[in-house]
N, C-alpha and C positions, 0 to 999 in steps of 0.2 A: 770722065777724066780718068787718067791712069795713077795708079796708086804703087809705090814703091814698096813691095811686099817686106823686103829685108829691112827697110826703115819702119814699116810697120811693126815687126817682131822687136825691133830694138826698143821702140817706144813703149811697147807693151811690158816688156822684160824691166825698163826702167820704172814705169809706174807700178808694176806688181811688186818690185823690190821695195820702192818706197812705203807701199800698203803694209807689206809684211813686216817692215821695220817698226810699224806703229802697234803690233801685237806684241803685248808685254805682260808680264806677270806682276801682280800687286799683292804685297805682303806674303809672298812664297806660295800664292795660289796658282791656278791654272791660267796660262797667257790667254788674254783676249784683247779686243779693241776697246778704248774708253773714248777717245776722241776729245774735243773741246769744245762746248758751246760759247757762242758770242756773249761777251760781257754786255750789260744792258744798262742805258741810262734809265729806262723804267723801273728795273729791278733795283737799282742803286737808289733811285728817289724813293721807292716805296720802303726799302730797308731802312734808310735814313730816317724817314717818318716814323716807323715802328720804334726803333731805338730812341728817338726823341720822346715819344709819348712815354716809353718806360722812364726815361730820364727825368722827364717833367714831373712824374709821380714821385720822384724823389729816391729812385732805386739806382744802384750802381751794377756793375758786371759782378762784383764780389758778392753781391746780395744774392746771386743766382749761382755762385759757386764757380765763377768763369774766370779764367785768366786773360782778361780782356779789359779795355777801356772803351766806355761808350763815347766819351768826349774825342778821343782819338779816331775811332770808327766813324763818328758822324762828321767830324772835320774832314777826314780822309774822303769820305763819300761826296761831301760839298765841293771840295778841291776838284775830284775827278769830273764831277758834273760841269763845273765851271770851265775846265780846261777842254770839255768835249761838246761844247755849244755849237751848233751849226751857224753858218754866215748869216742865215736870215732870221736868228735869234731863238729858234726852236731847237727841240731835240726829236731825234728818231728813236726807234726801238733798238737798233744796234749803231756801232760806229761807221757802218755803211749805208745807213738808213736815212731817207729823207725825212724832214721834220713832220710831225703830225701832232695834232691839238691835244691828244690823250698824254702821250709822254711828255709833251711841254707843259702841261697844266700841272702833271704830278712833279716835275722838277722845279718849277716856278714855285710851287706852293712850300717846298721844304725850306727854301730861304727865308720864307716868312715864318714858317713853324719854328725854326731855329734861331730866329731873331738875328740873321745875319744879312739882312737886306741892305744895311749900310755898308758894310765890309764888301758886299758884292753887288754895289748898286748898278753897275753897267751891265752885268749879266742879267739881273732882275729886270732892269728897265728894257732891255732887248727882248726878254721872254714875254714881258707884258704887252709890248708892241706887236709880236707875233700872234700872240692869243686874242688880242683885240682884232687883228686884220683877218683873222680865219673864223672868228665867229664865237669864241669863248664857250660858255656852258652850253647854249643851244647846239653848238657844233658838236660837242661830245655825245650828247642824246641822238643828234641825228646820225652819228656815225655808226651807231650799233642798233638802231631801229628798236623793235620790240624786245630785243634780247638785253636783260637787264644785268647780265653776268659781270659786265665790266664798266657800264657807264656809271651805275650806283656806286662801286667801289671807288672809281676816280673822283666823283664828286664827294664822297665821305672823306677821303683823303684831303681834298681842299677845303671841307668843312672843320676838320681838325685844325687845319693852318688858319681858320678864320677868315677863308675867301668865299665861302658859299654858305648860304643860310641853309639850317637844317631843315626848315619848311619846304625848300625847294628840292629837296630829295626825296624821291618817291619811296614809300615804306616797303620793306620786304618782309614777307609772312614767314617769318622764323619760326611760329608756332607750329607750322605744318612739317618741320622736321621731327616732331615727336611722333608723327604717325609711322606706322610700319612702312618699311622701304617700299613694300610692294604696291603701295598707294601713290607713291610719288608721281608717276606718270599719269595717274588719273586725275590728280588735283592740280595739273597744270602748273608746275613749278616756274616762276618768273626767270629763273636761271638754268644753266645747262646741268647735267648730271653730275660733272665733276666739280661743281661749286657749291656744293652743300656746305662747306665751312664758311664760306663768304655769306651765304644765305643767312646762317645763325649769327655770326658775330657782327656783320653789318647791320642786319636787321635788328639787333639788341642795342647797338650803339644809336641808331637813329631813333628807335624807341625810348631811349634813355633821355635823349635832348629834346625829343619832339614828339611826345605820345599821341596816339591817335584821339580825335575828339568823341569818337565812338565808344560810349561807355562799355558795352559788351565786348567789343574787339579788344579795348584795353585791359579789361579783366582777364580775357582769354591769354593775351600776350603776357601780361604779368605772370599767370600761372605757370605759362610754359618755359619761363626764363632758366629755373634750375634743370628742367628736364632736357632742354635742348643743348644745355651746356654739358650735361652728361653725354649726350650723343656726339657733341663736338670732341669731348675728351676720348670717347671710345674709338672714334675714327682717325685720331691724330697718330700717325706713325710713331715708333718709339723714338726716332731721331728728332722728332718735332716738326719736320718739313713736310706740309701738305703737298702732295704730288711732286716733291722734292724742288719745289718751285718757290723761289724768294718772293715773288709779287703775291702770291695766294697766301702764303705763310705771314706775310708783312701785313696784308689786309686785316687778317685775323687779329694780329697781335696789336696793331694800333688801335683797333675797334675795341677790344676788350680792355687794354690799357686805358683808353679813352674815356670809358665808362666806369673807370675805378678798380677793374678787377686785375690790376697789374700783378699780384700775387698768386693767380689762378694757375693751376698745374699746366694748363694750355699754354699760357703765356711764358711760363717758365721753360718749357720744352722749345716753343718756338723761337725764343730768344737765343737758346743755345744753338739752334739750327743756323739761325742768321749769323751768329758770331763765328761759327764754325765755316760757314761758305763765303766769308768775303775774300776777296782776291788781295794779292799783295799791293796792287796799284790803288787800292782803295774801293773798287768796284764790285758789283755783283752780277754773276751770270743769270740768265733767265731761267736755268734748271742746273741741277748739279751735274749730271751727264745723261747720255742716251746710250750707254755702254752695251745693253742688250740689243737695241736696234741697230747701233754700228756695227756690232759684231755678227750679226746675222747679215746684214747688208754685205759686209766684206765677205763672208764664207760664200754667199750666194753669187758675189761677184768673180771671185777666185775659182769657184768650183773644183775640178781635179787638181788645180795648181796650189790648194791649201797643202803645205807640206806633211808628209805621214807622221812627223814627229811631233806636230801640233795638234793633230787630230783627236788623241785620246783625251788631252786636257780641254780642248774646245767643247767635244761632247759632254764631259763631266760638268763643265762650267754652265753649258746651256741647259742641261737638265736639272741643274740646281736652281735655275731661275724659273722653272714653271711651278705655277701656284698649286700647292697640294691641299688648301683648305679654303673654305668660303672667304672671299675677301671682305674684310670689315667695313670698306668704304662703300663699295658699289653691290656688295651683296653677290659678286660674281661667283658663279660655281668654280671648283677646282678645275685645272686643265688649261688655262691661259698663261700667256707672257705679258709682261709690261716692257716698257721702254729701256728700263734701268735695272740694275742688280742692287738698288738701295731700297729701304723700307717704305719710302714715299711712292713707289711705282703702283699703277693700277692695271690689271689685265686688259688688252684691247685688241680690236680687230685687224691692226696692221702689225703689231709685233708678233702676236700668235701664229699667223701664217707665216711671217718672215722666219721665225725660229723653226717651224716645222719644215719648210724648205731647207734651211741651213742644215738641220739634222739628216735630212735625206741626203742632201749633197756630201756631207760627211760619212754617209752609209753606216749610220747609226743603228746597232742591233742590239742595244741595252734596253730599249724601252718600246713599248707599243705606242703609236701615235692616236689610238683611239680617243684618249681623254681630250686631247686637244681638237681632234675632229668634232667630237661631241660638244665641245665648249663653243666652236664656230657655229655648228648647226644650231644650237640653241639661242644664238644670239641673232640669227637672220630675221629681219622683219617680214612682215606679211607682204609686203611689195617686192620680196625677192632680194632686196638689197641688204647690205651689212652696215649698221652703226658702229661707232667707235666703243662704247662702253656698255650700254644698256639698251636691250630691245624695247621698242615700243615707245622711246622718247622722241617723237617726231615734230615737237612744236618749234623748237629753235634749231637754227643751222647747223650747229655743232653736235647735235644730237641725232641727226637724220641719216638716212643710209646714204652712203656715198659711192661714186663709180670708182675711185682709186682703192678704196678698202674692199668693196666687192670684189674687185678684180683679183686683188692679192689673195683674199679668202678661196676664190674660185680656182687659183693656180695650186694652192696647197690642197685643196680636195681632189684635184685631178692628179696630183702627185701621189697621194695616198691610193687612189683608185689603180693607177698604173705606175707603179714605182720605177720601172725602167722602160726605156724605148719610147717610140712615138705613140701618140693617143690614136685609136683606131676605135671608129664608131661601132664596129662590130663587136667590140668588147661588151656592149651593152647586152648582148643577146643570151649571154650565160647566166644573167640575172633575171629576177621576177619579171615574166613576160609583160605584163601590163604596164608596170613603171617603166621598165627598160625600154620598151618599143616607144613609148610617148616620150621619154627623155631623148632617145636617139632620134626621133623625128623632129623633135623641137631643134636639137643641135644641128641636124643635118640641113633643115628648112629655115630654121630662125623664125618660126611662127610668131606672130604679134601676140595673139591672144591665147594663152595656154596655162594650164596648171597641171601639175604632176599629182595625181593621188596616190596616197599610200594604202594599199589594199588592207583593210581591216582583218582580212581572213588569212593574211599571209602568215605563216608559222615557220619561219626559218630560224637560224641561229641569231643571237644578238648581233655578231658581227655582219651578217648578211642584213639585218635590218638596218644597221648603221649604213652599210652599202646602198640600200634602197633610199635612205634619206639623204646620202650624199648624190645621189643622181638627181633626185627631185631638186635639191638645193642648187645644183649646177644650172639646171633647166631654169629654175626661178630666178637666178642670178643673172643669167644671160637676157631674160625678160626684162628685168629691172634696167640693165645697161641698154638695152635698145629703148626703153621708155624715156630715159633721161640724155640720150645722144642728142646734142645740138642739130638744127638744120644743117650747120656748115660741115657736120661730121665729126666735131671735137667732144672732148668731155672734160668737165671742171673738178678738179680735186678738192677735197676737204681741207687738208692741213698744209697745203702748199701754195703759193701764190707768187705774185711778181708786182713789186711796188711801182713800176712803170706801166702797167697794164691797165686795161679798163677795169674798174670795181676791183682792183687788187688781184685779179684771177690770174691763173697759169694753165690755159687749155693745153700748152705743149706738155707739161708735166703730167697732166690728168690724161691726156689722149695717149701718151706714150705708155703709160702704166696700164691702161685698159687693153691696149693692144697687145700687150704681153700676155694677157689671159687669153685673147683670141689666138695668139701664137701657140700657147702650150696646149690648147684644146683643139688644135688643127681646124680653125675656122676662119682663116685668113682670107679664103675665097668668098666669105659672105658679103653682102651688100654693105653691111654696117662697117665691116673691118676696112673695105676697100674705100669707102667714103673717108673714113678716119685717116688712113695713110694718104689719102690725097690731099686733105687738108692739111696734115702734119707737113707734107713735103712743100706745100705752098706756103707755109709760115717760115721757110729757111730764109735766113738773111743774107745779104750781100755783104762780104767781110769787108771791114775797115781796118787800117793797121792797128794791131794790137799794143804794140809797144815800140819804143825807139829802136829796138832790134830789127823791126820788120816794118818796112816803108812803102812795100810795092805788092801787098795783097792783091789778088785778082778780086774784080768786082762781082764775080760770079757767086751764087750763093753757096755759103760754106757752113756757118754756125747757127744756132738757134737760140733765141731768147725765150721769154715766156709766152709770147705771142707774135704774131707778125708786126714788123718794123719795131722790133725791141732788141736791145744790144745783146749779142750772144754771151751765154755763160758756159763754163764747163759742164755744170750739172745738166742744164737743159739740153745741150748739143749732145752729150753722151746718151741721155735717154732716147731722144729721137733717133739719131744715127744707129743706135744698136737695133732698135725694133724695124726700123725702115730696111735693114739689111735683108729682111726676110721677104721683101716684095721686090721681084724682078724689075718691075717698071720703074721703082724708086731707088734702085740700088746706087745709081749715080749720084742721087742727093745724100744718101748715107755715106758713100765713098768721100764726097766733099766734106761731109762733116767729121769723118775719121781723120781726114787729112788735117782739118783745123784742129783737132784733139792732139795729132802728132806733133803739130807747131807747138802748142801748149806745154806738151812734155818737153821739148827741145829747148824752148826758152825759160823753163823753170817755172811757169805760171800755172800749171796742172793743179796745183794744191790751193790756189787761191779761191775762197769761197764766196758765194754770193747769198745775200738775205732772201731765201726764197720759202723759209719755214714759217708756218703759222704756229704760235704756242698761246693757246687761247684764241679769242676771236680778234682777228686783225692785229695780232701781237707778233712782229717778225722776229727772227732769230736766224743765224747760220750757224752751221757745224763744220769745223775744220775738216773733217774726214769725207763730207759728202762729194766735193768734186773728184778727189782721188779715187774713192769706191766707185762712182758712177764712170770714171773714165776707163777704171782697170776693166769693168764688165763690158763697156762698148768694145775696148781695144782687144780684149780677148775673144769676143764674138766674131769681130772682123778677122782675126787670126784664123779662127775656125772655118769662116765662110770664104775668105779671099786667099788663104795661106796656099792654095794650090795654083794661084795665078789668075783664077777664073773671076774676072771682073765684068 
């Protein structure tokens, strides 16, 4: 199809200006992007339960030195939940989400806990009908499988409301939290690495109400109560919000208050966080913000179009977000970045490469990137992939190596190795012959079985040793990506999904993100990349009317959803179209997707977000800036590729 390049340029300029308008200063500091996360029935239900447990213990906000009113906050949360119940009687994780058993059981329980079932009888009855229809407690357990990170907190929440027996909740071994952190992965904790606060608090409240019959285990757990509470206090951020997340903070609060520790310092800090994070409509968001993440995404989308007057401030702000000390929560070494500029963030393998790429795009010369490179290299798993927070935690899904994180890290490593220009395999020849030759061979031929050795006799400078490690890491990363590519050519991401897709997966997001690594390392002609691009093109949807303003869309493929035969979104269409622009044989598909995005800019819907993000296991969110950022990136690249009229 033909694309009007002038129309493309106008659409890009409009989207670019909308995105730049969101870059603002806070409290007189450097301007950056903050965005806004979706408000959440799940967060609202858990926050109400936490405050109710504190209120039930006879405490008021004044007892915590807060200018707030627990009665008003609880009533506001309940009213918001009642007003946002889905037609089927359940609740989803966002106002755009379909109902699920987890959020519905949490929301249903708070009406019981607060004694408002009579006042809200219709809401409660409809919720109960939904819960019974989809399977109740067994359905919650089945939804998360072996991962206890979320199923046990949900059941604990319901037990505090009197709806679940404590004996029906599996115990959590909170006593293991007193071990040195280096042993956590060895003892195979039943929760993911970022859920240590829940392990401690929920494990303790379950032990309080239903101690184990085993006398030895009971003695060990009793002895570990105070020590594990000290661990919990040590890892709590100063503002009280664990991971800046209302649900995790609420689970900790309700558990400690429920077992009588309402005056504990952890509870006091957590209650302060919850009171400070409620929104004006009475609801709570899933997290405070993703400011660092959306700022790096925006910079990497705009690239050279970041205005010169914004660059110094953005560089200063991003450098301030890099962790300079060992993180108390995950024991991560200095050098990484988290998703937020707030105290509850934890450095991870998506935000760190994103920040490094953004600093490169801003042509930052104030700081050496080696600490960030070293941080990523130290995180890489033995299988060549990159996990989110902690190396070696491979038991549960959200701790394993993942394709999207791995691809992002490889892109940052490549940019450090070759700061400017195209990636050239001959570059390897100037480094240690043994390692570079093997890496070049792997990258050129995409060998299945390969390991890049570090020569123990290599005596170069420290920077050259880091270069050698980076070469090996890139080779190992591509080996991992090839090993987890699906037979149809797609990859599945870790922290993004689609509620309409099979098993909530989002292969369009995952495949697009991984192909960007193949693009950046000049590997698009490999068999793996070609299969992935072919699959991505095949998943493109035939367009249907988007709004009342448009009633005659062509039925030819145009947009993308999370998988084949799923309604297109701005986010998924932008990601897929941008990367397919690099493949000559699939450029018509990309152009059709770009045309679909231009329509969204012209009818004003380009900023309409979709719930494609995962926060914790199968907990959905959307971020207001995602569609605009992804659209800007795709449209900018389309201007670069198609601007001369070569379609």
